[in-house]
C-alpha positions, 0 to 999 in steps of 0.5 A: 538680356542681363549680361550677369544672370542671362535672363531675358526680360523687357526693360521698362516692363514693371512685371518683367523688371520685378521678376528679373530682380528676384531671379538676378539675386537668386543667381548671384547670391542663392535661392532664399530658403527658410528651411523645412520642418523635416530635413535630411541633413548630411553635413554641417559646418561650424559656421552654421552652413549645412548640406541637406539631401532631397530625393525620392525617398524623402519626397523633398526632391518634388518640393517647389524650392528644390524645383526652383533651384533646379531651374537655375542650374539648368539654365546655367549649365545648359540643360534643357528645362526639365532635363536635369532630374529623373526619378533616381537622382539625389539632390544635395543643397548647400544652405548658408545665410538663409539661401541655397548657395550650391547644388549637386545632382547625383545619379546611380551609374554602372560604369565610367571612363578614365580621362587621359591627361593632356600630356598623354594626348599630346604624345598621341597626336605626335604618332607617325602617320603609318600608325594612325588610321584617321585623325579626322573622323568626326563623331558626337560624344554625349556626357549628360545632356551636352554633346561635344564633337570628338575625333577618334584615333586608332592605333593599329598595333594597340586595338584594345587601347582605343581612346575618345577625344571631345573637342570644344571648351574643356575638351578631354580625351578618355579611355573608351574601355569602361571601369565600374562605378556607382555614383555619377555627379550629373551636375554641380553648381555654386553661386558666382559670389561663393565660388572657389571657396570649397563649396563644390568639394563639400557637396561632393564629400556629402554625396560620397558619404551618403549616396549609398548605404554602408559607408562612404564611397571611394573617389574611384567609384565616382565620375563626373559629367559634363567635362567643362573647363571649370568641371575639369579643374574641380575634378582634378583638384578634388581627385588629386589627379587629372586622370579622373573618371567621367561618364556619359548617358550609355553608362547609366 
């Protein structure tokens, strides 16, 4: 297995080596892209980069190049093959230098949950024993297609303030009570060589600008998933708060 791109292949096998070289380059630098005759361009930059939209409405979502990018994203983010897209998804592609260097998959949602900053979580964990029913009841909480273990703490004196905690990398604690939301960021991916250069934020900007007709969505109308450590950092930075919104399958 390649330590950089994660692809399994047989060393010494000419065909496997060829396939690996192509995938490795696409993974690190982006999928080669010559452009389409008709593109729905959502945003352009002064340097010539652009973000294009592929959806069921313009039929581009079924394009082979979109599917090639989605396969890379699924592998990178831990989705099973064919599990990332559904018919209501909109795919935003960041195109730069003849390659697709970033991708955001958005979907319509109905609700989301506010993340409780870690400091609040720490305060909660120090509650007196007589105000906590159980700190060890394990459950599974799904965000997108990734499941995380959670612990549920119930305060007898605050039954309407139930919280949910996700254990694992990038663990979060969020309010169980949902709030209205319209757009869910199902997946955000940027090639390793272009990360931390503002591409993910530009993709989110483009999605907010064009996801719904009638104007740009507010940050409070959008939610993120899954809550990996890198995803938490992006969401906190973009929203300028660690109390951003997240959503799960039941909110779609």
